[in-house]
Each structure stands twice: as C-alpha cells, then as structure tokens.
C-alpha positions in Angstrom: -27.0 -46.8 -13.9 -24.2 -45.1 -15.9 -20.6 -45.9 -15.1 -18.9 -43.2 -17.1 -19.1 -40.6 -14.4 -15.9 -38.6 -13.8 -16.0 -37.0 -10.4 -15.3 -33.3 -10.2 -14.1 -33.1 -6.6 -10.7 -34.1 -5.6 -10.6 -36.5 -2.6 -7.9 -37.3 -0.2 -7.3 -39.8 2.6 -4.6 -41.6 4.5 -4.2 -44.8 2.6 -1.9 -46.7 5.0 -2.2 -48.0 8.6 -0.9 -45.3 11.0 0.9 -46.8 14.0 1.5 -44.3 16.9 5.2 -43.4 17.3 6.4 -45.9 14.7 6.0 -47.1 11.1 8.3 -46.8 8.1 6.0 -45.3 5.4 2.7 -43.4 5.6 0.7 -42.8 2.4 -1.6 -39.9 1.7 -3.6 -40.5 -1.5 -5.3 -37.9 -3.8 -7.7 -38.6 -6.7 -9.5 -36.2 -9.0 -9.0 -33.4 -11.4 -7.2 -31.2 -8.9 -4.7 -33.8 -7.6 -1.8 -32.6 -9.7 -2.3 -29.0 -8.9 -2.3 -29.8 -5.2 0.8 -31.9 -5.6 2.6 -29.1 -7.4 1.6 -26.6 -4.7 2.8 -28.8 -1.8 5.7 -30.8 -3.2 9.2 -29.5 -4.0 11.1 -31.8 -6.3 14.7 -30.5 -6.6 16.7 -30.8 -9.8 15.3 -31.6 -13.2 12.9 -34.3 -12.2 10.1 -34.9 -14.7 6.5 -34.6 -13.6 5.3 -37.5 -15.7 2.8 -40.3 -15.2 4.1 -43.4 -13.4 7.2 -41.7 -12.1 8.4 -41.4 -8.5 9.8 -38.0 -7.5 12.0 -37.3 -4.5 11.7 -34.1 -2.5 10.0 -32.3 0.3 6.5 -31.5 1.3 6.4 -27.8 2.0 3.9 -25.5 3.6 2.5 -23.3 0.8 2.6 -20.1 2.8 6.1 -20.0 4.3 7.7 -22.9 2.3 8.8 -24.5 5.5 9.6 -28.2 5.2 6.8 -30.5 6.6 8.4 -33.8 5.6 11.0 -35.4 3.3 9.0 -37.7 1.0 8.4 -39.4 -2.3 5.7 -38.4 -4.7 4.0 -41.1 -6.9 2.2 -39.8 -10.0 -0.5 -41.9 -11.8 -2.3 -39.8 -14.4 -5.7 -40.4 -15.9 -6.7 -42.9 -17.3 -3.8 -45.1 -16.2 -4.8 -45.2 -12.5 -7.0 -47.2 -10.2 -9.8 -44.6 -10.3 -9.1 -43.6 -13.9 -8.6 -40.1 -12.6 -5.4 -38.3 -11.8 -4.0 -40.0 -8.7 -1.1 -38.7 -6.6 0.4 -40.4 -3.5 2.6 -38.7 -0.9 4.9 -41.4 0.6 5.8 -39.8 3.9 7.6 -41.0 7.0 5.4 -43.2 9.1 3.6 -42.3 12.3 0.8 -40.0 13.1 2.3 -36.6 12.8 3.8 -36.6 9.3 0.8 -38.1 7.5 -1.7 -36.0 9.5 0.2 -32.8 8.5 0.3 -33.7 4.8 -3.4 -34.6 4.9 -4.3 -31.3 6.5 -2.3 -29.4 3.9 -4.2 -31.2 1.1 -7.5 -30.4 2.7 -6.5 -26.7 3.0 -5.5 -26.8 -0.7 -9.1 -27.7 -1.7 -9.3 -31.5 -1.5 -12.3 -33.2 0.2 -11.8 -35.9 2.8 -12.7 -39.2 1.1 -15.6 -41.3 2.4 -15.2 -45.0 3.2 -14.5 -46.8 0.0 -14.7 -43.7 -2.2 -11.6 -44.4 -4.2 -12.9 -47.9 -5.1 -16.3 -46.5 -5.8 -14.8 -44.1 -8.3 -13.0 -47.0 -9.9 -16.3 -48.8 -10.3 -18.2 -45.7 -11.6 -15.5 -45.0 -14.1 -15.6 -48.5 -15.5 -12.1 -49.5 -14.1 -13.6 -52.5 -12.2 -17.0 -54.2 -11.8 -18.9 -54.6 -8.5 -17.6 -58.1 -7.7 -14.0 -56.8 -8.1 -14.8 -53.8 -5.9 -16.1 -56.1 -3.2 -13.0 -58.3 -3.6 -10.8 -55.3 -2.7 -12.5 -55.0 0.7 -12.4 -58.8 1.2 -8.7 -58.9 0.4 -7.9 -56.2 3.0 -10.0 -58.0 5.6 -8.8 -61.5 4.7 -8.0 -63.6 7.8 -6.4 -66.6 6.1 -4.3 -67.4 3.1 -7.2 -69.1 1.4 -9.5 -66.1 2.1 -7.0 -63.8 0.4 -6.7 -66.2 -2.6 -10.5 -66.2 -3.0 -10.5 -62.4 -2.9 -7.7 -62.2 -5.4 -9.6 -64.5 -7.7 -12.6 -62.2 -7.5 -10.3 -59.2 -8.1 -9.1 -60.9 -11.3 -12.6 -61.3 -12.5 -13.0 -65.0 -12.0 -16.4 -64.6 -10.4 -17.6 -61.9 -12.8 -16.8 -63.8 -15.9 -19.2 -66.8 -15.4 -21.9 -64.4 -14.1 -21.6 -62.3 -17.3 -21.8 -65.4 -19.4 -25.0 -66.5 -17.7 -26.5 -63.1 -18.2 -25.4 -63.0 -21.8 -27.2 -66.4 -22.5 -30.3 -65.1 -20.8 -30.2 -61.9 -22.9 -29.9 -64.1 -26.1 -32.9 -66.1 -25.1 -34.9 -63.0 -24.3 -34.0 -61.5 -27.7 -35.1 -64.6 -29.5 -38.4 -64.8 -27.6 -39.2 -61.1 -28.0 -38.5 -61.4 -31.7 -41.1 -64.1 -32.0 -43.6 -61.8 -30.2 -43.0 -58.9 -32.5 -42.3 -60.7 -35.8 -43.9 -64.1 -35.4 -45.1 -64.3 -39.0 -41.7 -63.4 -40.5 -39.5 -65.8 -38.5 -39.2 -69.6 -38.2 -40.8 -71.3 -35.3 -39.1 -70.9 -31.9 -36.7 -73.8 -31.0 -38.2 -74.5 -27.6 -36.2 -77.6 -27.0 -32.9 -75.7 -27.6 -34.1 -72.9 -25.3 -35.1 -75.4 -22.6 -31.6 -77.0 -22.8 -29.9 -73.6 -22.6 -32.0 -72.6 -19.6 -31.2 -75.9 -17.9 -27.5 -75.3 -18.4 -27.8 -71.7 -17.0 -29.8 -72.9 -14.0 -27.3 -75.7 -13.2 -24.4 -73.2 -13.4 -26.3 -70.8 -11.2 -26.9 -73.5 -8.6 -23.2 -74.4 -8.7 -22.1 -70.9 -8.0 -24.7 -70.4 -5.4 -23.4 -73.5 -3.6 -20.2 -71.6 -2.8 -22.1 -69.1 -0.5 -21.5 -71.1 2.7 -17.8 -71.4 1.8 -17.6 -67.7 1.4 -19.4 -67.0 4.6 -17.1 -69.4 6.5 -13.9 -67.9 5.0 -15.0 -64.3 5.7 -16.5 -64.6 9.2 -14.6 -67.7 10.4 -15.7 -70.1 13.1 -16.1 -69.3 16.8 -15.1 -72.2 19.0 -15.5 -72.3 22.8 -13.5 -74.7 25.0 -15.7 -75.5 28.1 -15.5 -77.9 31.0 -15.0 -78.2 34.7 -12.1 -76.5 36.4 -8.7 -78.1 36.1 -9.6 -80.5 33.2 -6.9 -79.0 30.9 -8.8 -76.4 28.9 -6.0 -73.8 29.2 -3.4 -76.4 28.4 -5.4 -77.4 25.3 -5.5 -73.8 24.1 -1.8 -73.3 24.7 -0.9 -76.5 22.9 -3.3 -75.7 20.0 -2.1 -72.1 19.6 1.6 -73.1 20.3 1.8 -70.2 22.8 1.3 -69.6 26.5 -1.9 -67.6 26.0 -3.5 -68.9 29.2 -2.1 -69.4 32.7 -1.9 -73.0 33.7 -1.7 -74.3 37.3 -2.9 -77.3 39.3 -5.3 -75.0 41.2 -8.9 -75.2 40.1 -10.4 -71.8 39.0 -7.1 -70.3 37.7 -8.8 -69.0 34.6 -11.2 -66.3 35.7 -12.0 -64.7 32.4 -12.2 -65.5 28.6 -8.9 -66.0 26.8 -9.0 -65.7 23.0 -6.7 -66.9 20.3 -6.9 -66.5 16.5 -6.0 -69.7 14.5 -6.4 -71.0 11.0 -7.6 -74.6 10.5 -7.8 -76.0 7.0 -7.9 -72.5 5.6 -10.8 -71.5 7.9 -10.2 -68.6 10.4 -11.0 -69.9 13.9 -11.4 -67.8 17.0 -10.9 -70.0 20.0 -12.1 -69.0 23.4 -10.8 -70.6 26.6 -13.5 -70.2 29.2 -13.4 -70.2 32.9 -14.1 -73.6 34.5 -17.9 -73.9 34.9 -18.9 -74.7 38.5 -20.9 -73.4 41.4 -18.8 -70.9 43.4 -19.1 -68.2 46.0 -16.0 -66.3 44.7 -17.4 -63.1 43.2 -14.8 -62.8 40.5 -14.9 -66.4 39.5 -18.7 -66.3 39.4 -18.5 -63.5 36.8 -16.1 -65.6 34.8 -18.4 -68.6 34.9 -21.3 -66.5 33.7 -19.2 -65.2 30.8 -18.2 -68.8 30.0 -21.8 -69.9 29.7 -22.6 -66.9 27.5 -19.6 -67.6 25.2 -20.6 -71.2 24.9 -24.1 -70.3 23.8 -22.7 -67.9 21.2 -20.1 -70.3 19.8 -20.5 -72.1 16.5 -18.8 -75.1 18.0 -18.1 -76.3 21.5 -15.2 -78.4 22.7 -16.4 -80.0 25.9 -13.3 -81.1 27.8 -13.3 -83.7 30.5 -10.6 -85.4 32.6 -9.9 -88.9 31.5 -8.9 -90.0 35.0 -12.0 -88.6 36.6 -14.3 -90.0 33.9 -17.7 -88.6 33.1 -19.0 -86.8 36.2 -22.2 -85.3 37.2 -20.6 -81.9 36.7 -19.7 -82.8 33.1 -23.3 -83.9 32.6 -24.6 -80.5 33.9 -22.2 -78.6 31.6 -23.3 -80.8 28.7 -27.0 -80.0 29.4 -26.1 -76.3 29.2 -24.5 -76.5 25.7 -26.3 -79.5 24.2 -28.0 -77.2 21.6 -24.5 -76.4 20.1 -22.4 -78.7 17.9 -20.1 -80.5 20.4 -16.7 -82.2 20.2 -15.9 -84.2 23.3 -12.2 -83.9 24.2 -11.0 -86.5 26.7 -7.9 -84.9 28.1 -5.1 -86.3 30.3 -5.6 -89.7 28.6 -2.1 -90.7 29.8 -3.3 -90.6 33.4 -6.2 -92.9 32.8 -6.3 -95.6 35.5 -6.9 -99.3 34.7 -10.6 -98.8 34.9 -12.4 -98.3 31.6 -13.7 -94.9 30.7 -17.4 -94.9 30.5 -19.0 -92.2 28.3 -22.8 -92.2 28.1 -24.3 -92.3 24.6 -24.7 -88.7 23.6 -25.5 -86.9 20.3 -21.9 -85.6 20.1 -20.2 -85.0 16.8 -16.9 -86.7 17.6 -14.9 -87.9 20.6 -11.1 -87.3 20.6 -8.4 -88.1 23.1 -5.7 -85.6 24.0 -2.7 -85.1 26.2 -2.6 -81.3 26.1 0.4 -81.0 28.3 2.4 -83.0 25.7 0.8 -81.4 22.6 -0.8 -84.7 21.6 -4.2 -85.0 19.9 -4.2 -81.5 18.3 -4.2 -82.9 14.8 -7.2 -85.1 15.7 -9.0 -82.1 17.2 -8.5 -80.0 14.0 -9.7 -82.9 11.8 -12.8 -83.2 14.0 -13.5 -79.5 13.6 -13.2 -79.6 9.8 -15.4 -82.7 9.7 -18.0 -80.9 11.8 -18.4 -78.2 9.2 -21.0 -79.7 6.9 -19.3 -83.1 7.0 -16.0 -81.5 5.8 -17.5 -80.4 2.5 -16.6 -76.7 3.1 -12.9 -76.9 3.2 -11.5 -73.7 1.9 -8.8 -75.2 -0.3 -11.4 -76.9 -2.5 -12.8 -73.8 -4.1 -11.5 -70.9 -6.3 -14.5 -68.6 -6.0 -16.9 -68.0 -3.1 -19.8 -65.5 -3.3 -20.8 -63.2 -0.4 -24.2 -62.7 1.1 -25.3 -59.9 -1.3 -24.2 -61.9 -4.3 -26.0 -65.0 -2.9 -29.2 -63.1 -2.4 -29.1 -61.8 -6.0 -28.2 -65.2 -7.4 -31.1 -66.8 -5.5 -33.5 -64.4 -7.1 -32.0 -65.3 -10.5 -32.4 -69.0 -9.8 -36.1 -68.5 -8.8 -36.8 -66.5 -12.0 -35.1 -69.2 -14.1 -37.1 -71.9 -12.5 -40.2 -70.0 -13.1 -39.3 -69.6 -16.8 -38.9 -73.4 -17.1 -42.3 -73.9 -15.4 -43.9 -71.4 -17.7 -42.6 -73.3 -20.7 -43.9 -76.6 -19.3 -47.3 -75.0 -18.7 -47.4 -73.8 -22.4 -48.1 -70.2 -21.4 -47.8 -67.4 -23.9 -44.4 -66.0 -24.8 -45.1 -62.8 -22.9 -45.0 -64.7 -19.7 -41.6 -66.1 -20.5 -40.1 -62.6 -20.9 -41.2 -61.4 -17.4 -39.1 -64.0 -15.5 -36.3 -63.8 -18.0 -36.0 -60.1 -17.3 -36.0 -60.8 -13.6 -33.1 -63.3 -14.0 -31.2 -60.8 -16.1 -31.7 -58.0 -13.6 -30.6 -60.1 -10.7 -27.5 -61.3 -12.5 -26.7 -57.7 -13.4 -26.9 -56.7 -9.8 -24.0 -59.0 -9.0 -21.6 -57.4 -11.4 -23.0 -53.9 -11.1 -24.5 -53.7 -14.6 -27.9 -53.0 -12.9 -27.5 -51.5 -9.5 -29.1 -48.7 -7.4 -27.4 -46.0 -5.5 -28.7 -47.4 -2.2 -27.0 -50.7 -2.9 -23.7 -48.9 -3.7 -24.0 -46.9 -0.5 -24.5 -50.0 1.5 -21.6 -51.8 -0.1 -19.0 -49.1 0.1 -19.9 -47.9 3.5 -18.3 -51.1 4.8 -14.9 -50.1 3.3 -12.1 -48.5 5.2 -11.3 -44.8 4.5 -8.5 -44.6 1.9 -9.6 -47.7 -0.1 
C-alpha cells in the first residue's frame, strides 16, 4: 500500500502520563495541517518571539473567547517535514496534573482537532515514510519495556537494526526473481541461468532467515517476562525467600503457619528477563475460610506459572505434605529450594529422585542462596540459551509468523530446483517469500494488519 499519504485531519492527544494532583509537566500534542492555526489561536507568546520550526516559545494558553489564562506553558514547534509524523507538530508543555492538560486538550478539540486514536501519531509517521513497520512496533516496545535489555532491543529496532537485514534478504530474493523471470520471457536472448549461484544465494538467505527467526523466543521472553510462583507448606520460608530476593519486606513473616493468606507479587529482573514472582499462601488442608480461599488461589497461581519454586524446610525434610504439593505442580518446570539449611540436624536430608530441574539450598532469613536461585532460573530457560544480554535484535510474534512463511517459501523454492521443475514454479514461492518479508517492514501490508498493530499502542504515541 502507498506510504505517501498526508492526513488532512489534525489530531490531538495527551502525550504524557497524567498523575492525579501531581506531576511536573503535562504534554498535549497536535499533528496535522491545522496544528499551527490552533496553536496561534490558543497560545499567547509575549514579546518578539519567532514562530519558527524547532523553537520553544514561552507564554500562556488562553481561552479563545474571553482570552482568560488557562495555563502558563511552553510551546514546541516542529513543522513539516522535520517532525515525527512529517506533518506540522505542536506540543503544549503545561503544568502537570489532570486539570491543566485536560483543559488544553478540550480547547484543542473545540478549535477543530480530532482526538487521536491509539498509536495514530506513529501510524502517520509510518504512512508518511518517516519510519518502517519494525520501527513503529519498536516505539510501542520501548514504552512498555520492563527491563534495560528489553529497552535496548527496542532501541535497536527503532534504529533500523532489524529492518536492515530483512530488507537485504528481500532485495536478494527480488534479484533472483528478476533473473528467473528474465529467462522465462527472453530465454533465447540471454545466457543460461546460473542455477548453482542461485542455489547458493537462496541457501544464504535461508540461513539468515533461520538465524533471525531463532530470536523469536528471546523476544517473547523479554516482552512478556517470566511468571514464577513460590509454593510450599506453611512456614517453610516462602515469604522470607520473596523478601530476600526482592530486597524488601513485601510479605509479612512470622513463625505462625498460615500467615500469608493471599498472593503477594513482586516485579524483578533476572539476567535481563522481567520476572513476576508470586508468593503463595501455604498449601495445606484447613478449615479456616479465608485461608482456604488463599490456598485455592495458590494452586491456581502455581498452575498458571511458567516456573515453580517448590520450597521445603531442610530440618523437617521431605514430608508427605511436600509430596502432595509436588504432585499438584509436577506438570510445571520446578526448582526445589531447600530453605533453612542452617537448621539442618545431623541427620542427612533425603530427597526422593524427582524430575526436578535443579535443587538449591537457601537461608532466606540471611539472604543466602539468592544468587544460586537466579542462576537456576536462567538455566531453566532453554538451558540458559535465551539470556537477554546475548542478542541485539529480537523479533516479535507478528514478525516471527511472517518470517516463518518466508522460510517455508524459500525451502519450497529449493525443493522445486532440486526437482527440476519449470521456472514458473520457482517464481510462485519466490513471490511468497518476498511478500512475507515485505510484511515485516511494511512494504507489503494490509490495512487490517495496521489496525491490529496500532490498536495496541497507547493514545498519544
């Protein structure tokens, strides 16, 4: 589809987080042909300030009817084509909080602007050729990044480090297609097709496609993170383990069994991977109504977790209750944390042979064993091969689906060549690979795909 569309309507949205009753700066952003006219209508810049592109003006937002002051503000001007959307863009930098930005937003709407849809500023940047589709998706990923590594991956995508190899692969496929189609149309006037060279080029494209496709799991892990549930009997040290791990008093710790009645969550980052840790209520049979609800929630959280840390008391050893809990979570990847190892009596600790990923020893009350726990978690993720720091690019699910179709088409071209089928058959799958690769960067994309992508953005981006 064409990417040279200049939108006629002027859109507006609040482009900064609005915190009730506080916040230093609130931004209202306009983009479109009428942005400057609306700014001149609402903004009073005293003195001889020049209304030029990439200048910041100081002044007041005034109501257009009675010229009453709505807010003291700064006005940032970015005129076409030197703006994010390649349209005229104006930003009112107001005082933070709900009231100032809402008032300025309402005045812009009354002056003729339309409230922007989710991601509409970035969509216009894409449609006007300012960025490609991988860069547009990276904008949303950067905003939602939950770790430093995730933000670095998003920044790499924003800088075109994913789009460049994809474009190179597509260009190679286009060159091969042109050479094949030339032989179909002008076979008698051209030298024989260099099939060995084409096969070598296709192999190189296929290998690079597979290499990029291999980053999909890394991307998924960085974006969605890992859900980890700490489970075990009451009073084995689950809450102490969470507190030591998160370096905070997130959970109440006492010597009384059943202290934790509900799920307690903490957001951590392990090896660049966002980890949501859930401390669950001790799992046991109980007649206490509230505790019974907590136990039911614990079982549900354990079943939904990507990884379970089954915690036991070293002094008590492996008990029948531990075995019962293990049977309830045995279908999940499990790390066995033997806590309170400092209280272990002279008797040896007997752990039955179980298909458990790793066994670690901790003293949660003394913050010991946490490093071992984190290493065990990283090793449990595909044998440690998905560590975020080891990659510069990581594709998302949409890109992976398109790249998988490209890989299938390329494999089919190679098979067609081996089967000595006519050249017309080569072109069918070559076009399929070219189209799939074009969908990644947006060179070949439908409106429904764009709607699906940009609907996930926040308003104002």
